[in-house]
C-alpha positions as CSV (number, residue, x, y, z in Angstrom):
1,M,2.8,-20.7,-2.9
2,A,-0.3,-20.7,-5.1
3,N,-1.0,-23.8,-7.1
4,I,-2.5,-22.1,-10.2
5,V,-1.5,-23.7,-13.5
6,L,-2.2,-22.0,-16.8
7,S,-1.8,-23.9,-20.1
8,A,0.0,-22.1,-22.9
9,Q,1.4,-22.7,-26.3
10,T,4.4,-21.1,-28.0
11,R,3.8,-18.8,-30.9
12,V,6.2,-18.3,-33.7
13,K,4.6,-15.3,-35.4
14,T,4.5,-11.9,-33.6
15,G,3.1,-8.5,-34.5
16,S,-0.3,-6.7,-34.2
17,G,-2.0,-8.7,-37.0
18,E,-1.0,-12.0,-35.4
19,S,-2.1,-10.7,-32.0
20,R,-5.6,-9.8,-33.4
21,R,-5.9,-13.3,-34.9
22,I,-5.0,-14.9,-31.5
23,R,-7.6,-12.7,-29.7
24,R,-10.3,-13.6,-32.2
25,A,-9.5,-17.3,-31.4
26,G,-10.3,-16.7,-27.7
27,R,-6.7,-16.6,-26.6
28,I,-4.4,-13.8,-25.2
29,P,-1.0,-13.1,-26.5
30,A,1.6,-13.1,-23.8
31,I,5.4,-13.2,-23.1
32,I,7.5,-14.8,-20.4
33,Y,10.8,-13.1,-19.5
34,G,13.2,-13.0,-16.6
35,K,15.3,-16.0,-15.6
36,S,15.6,-17.4,-19.1
37,E,18.1,-15.9,-21.4
38,K,15.6,-15.4,-24.2
39,P,11.9,-14.3,-23.7
40,V,9.3,-16.9,-24.7
41,T,6.4,-15.7,-26.7
42,I,3.2,-17.6,-25.9
43,D,-0.6,-17.4,-26.0
44,I,-3.0,-18.5,-23.2
45,G,-6.7,-19.2,-23.1
46,A,-8.6,-16.1,-22.3
47,G,-11.3,-17.9,-20.3
48,E,-8.8,-19.7,-18.2
49,F,-6.8,-16.6,-17.5
50,L,-9.8,-14.4,-16.6
51,T,-11.0,-17.1,-14.2
52,H,-7.8,-16.7,-12.2
53,V,-7.0,-13.1,-12.7
54,K,-9.6,-12.0,-10.1
55,N,-7.7,-13.8,-7.3
56,L,-4.2,-12.8,-8.4
57,T,-2.0,-10.3,-6.4
58,R,1.4,-8.9,-7.4
59,S,2.9,-11.6,-5.2
60,T,0.9,-14.6,-6.5
61,I,3.2,-17.2,-8.1
62,L,1.6,-19.3,-10.7
63,T,2.8,-22.0,-13.2
64,V,2.5,-21.5,-16.9
65,D,2.8,-24.8,-18.7
66,V,4.2,-24.1,-22.2
67,N,3.9,-27.3,-24.3
68,G,4.8,-29.4,-21.3
69,S,7.6,-27.1,-19.9
70,P,6.6,-25.4,-16.6
71,Y,7.6,-21.8,-15.9
72,N,7.1,-20.4,-12.3
73,V,6.0,-16.8,-12.9
74,F,4.5,-13.6,-11.5
75,V,2.0,-11.6,-13.6
76,K,4.0,-8.5,-14.2
77,E,1.6,-6.5,-16.4
78,V,-1.9,-7.0,-17.8
79,Q,-2.7,-4.7,-20.8
80,R,-6.4,-4.0,-21.3
81,N,-8.5,-2.2,-23.8
82,I,-9.4,1.1,-22.1
83,V,-12.9,1.1,-23.6
84,T,-14.0,-2.6,-23.3
85,G,-11.7,-3.8,-20.5
86,A,-10.7,-6.8,-22.6
87,V,-7.3,-8.2,-21.9
88,Y,-5.0,-7.5,-24.8
89,H,-1.6,-8.8,-23.6
90,V,0.0,-10.3,-20.5
91,D,3.6,-10.1,-19.4
92,F,4.9,-12.9,-17.1
93,Y,8.1,-12.6,-15.1
94,E,9.9,-15.9,-14.6
95,I,11.5,-16.7,-11.2
96,A,13.8,-19.4,-9.8
97,I,12.2,-21.3,-7.0
98,D,15.5,-21.9,-5.1
99,V,16.7,-18.2,-5.3
100,P,15.4,-15.5,-2.9
101,I,13.1,-13.0,-4.7
102,R,11.9,-9.6,-3.9
103,A,8.2,-8.8,-4.3
104,K,5.6,-6.4,-3.1
105,V,3.0,-8.0,-0.9
106,R,-0.4,-6.3,-0.3
107,I,-1.5,-5.6,3.2
108,R,-5.0,-6.5,4.3
109,T,-6.3,-5.2,7.7
110,K,-8.9,-7.0,9.7
111,G,-11.0,-5.8,12.5
112,N,-12.7,-2.6,13.7
113,P,-10.2,-0.7,16.0
114,I,-11.1,0.2,19.5
115,G,-10.0,3.8,18.7
116,V,-12.5,4.1,15.9
117,R,-15.3,2.9,18.1
118,D,-14.3,5.6,20.6
119,G,-14.6,8.3,17.9
120,G,-11.2,8.2,16.2
121,V,-10.4,8.0,12.4
122,L,-8.5,5.1,10.9
123,E,-5.8,5.8,8.4
124,L,-4.0,3.2,6.3
125,P,-1.1,5.0,4.6
126,T,0.8,1.8,3.5
127,H,-0.9,-0.6,1.2
128,E,1.9,-3.0,0.4
129,V,5.3,-4.0,1.7
130,E,8.4,-5.2,-0.2
131,V,9.8,-8.4,1.1
132,E,12.6,-10.9,0.2
133,C,12.3,-14.6,0.6
134,L,12.2,-17.9,-1.3
135,A,9.2,-18.2,-3.6
136,E,7.7,-21.0,-1.5
137,D,7.6,-18.7,1.5
138,L,6.0,-15.7,-0.3
139,P,2.6,-14.9,1.2
140,P,-0.2,-13.8,-1.2
141,R,-1.0,-11.0,1.3
142,I,-0.1,-9.9,4.8
143,E,-3.0,-9.8,7.2
144,V,-2.8,-7.2,10.0
145,D,-5.2,-7.4,13.0
146,I,-6.0,-3.8,14.0
147,I,-8.8,-4.5,16.4
148,N,-6.8,-3.5,19.5
149,L,-5.5,-0.3,18.0
150,K,-6.5,2.6,20.3
151,A,-6.6,6.3,19.5
152,N,-3.2,7.9,18.9
153,Q,-1.7,4.4,18.4
154,S,-0.1,3.1,15.2
155,I,1.3,-0.1,13.7
156,H,4.5,0.2,11.8
157,V,6.2,-2.2,9.3
158,R,8.6,-3.2,12.1
159,D,5.6,-4.5,14.1
160,L,4.7,-7.0,11.4
161,N,5.3,-10.6,12.3
162,L,6.3,-12.4,9.1
163,G,8.5,-15.2,10.4
164,E,12.2,-15.8,10.2
165,R,12.2,-16.8,6.5
166,I,10.8,-13.5,5.2
167,R,12.9,-10.4,5.3
168,V,11.2,-7.0,5.0
169,V,12.9,-4.7,2.6
170,S,10.6,-1.7,3.0
171,G,11.4,0.9,5.6
172,S,10.7,-0.3,9.2
173,D,9.3,3.2,10.2
174,Q,6.5,3.1,7.6
175,V,3.1,3.4,9.2
176,V,0.7,0.6,8.2
177,A,-2.3,1.7,10.3
178,L,-3.0,4.5,12.8
179,V,-6.0,5.8,14.6
180,K,-6.2,9.5,15.5
181,F,-8.8,11.9,16.7
182,T,-9.9,14.6,14.3
183,K,-9.7,18.2,15.4
184,G,-12.7,19.2,17.6
185,E,-15.2,21.6,16.2
186,S,-14.3,25.2,17.0
187,A,-16.6,27.2,19.1
188,T,-19.1,29.3,17.3
189,P,-18.0,32.9,17.0
190,T,-19.8,35.4,19.0
191,E,-22.0,37.9,17.2
192,T,-20.7,41.5,17.0
193,K,-23.0,44.5,16.6
């Protein structure tokens, strides 16, 4: 589990005018919902969030410290200005550490497959896998070594070794990576007179 902690403060006022005031102060309006009965409206430091957002994945768990009360959360959605790219709002989803959760985990392949070196083409049709486990066991990403993948071979979700504490929810027949040869060039047509 990631050890990223963001400091936040509760906000009493809501609305677009208040949100603009918060952004001018160098902070980002946000909300925490999920496990708690009532959503918690907060604001977080823009600089602190932007420092960490580059390294976050959909399965990164972080802690938001709201006035001394910690919340374990995922970043559910980041709303940005379409012109400037500035972060306008963040939705956090609170989780319970002792209850299994479902999350989508990004797949990262490593290595240059043998089949590609022999002239094949690598295809990566599945970019993430849904898993179920305790938050402490949730990997930030799944690394798949594809270096030994030969032409006309594939790696499926069922071939992923995630350990006994992680259950894959996605279909086991989904292809993660495959190498195949492209169709050979057709012979040049003969000229007719």
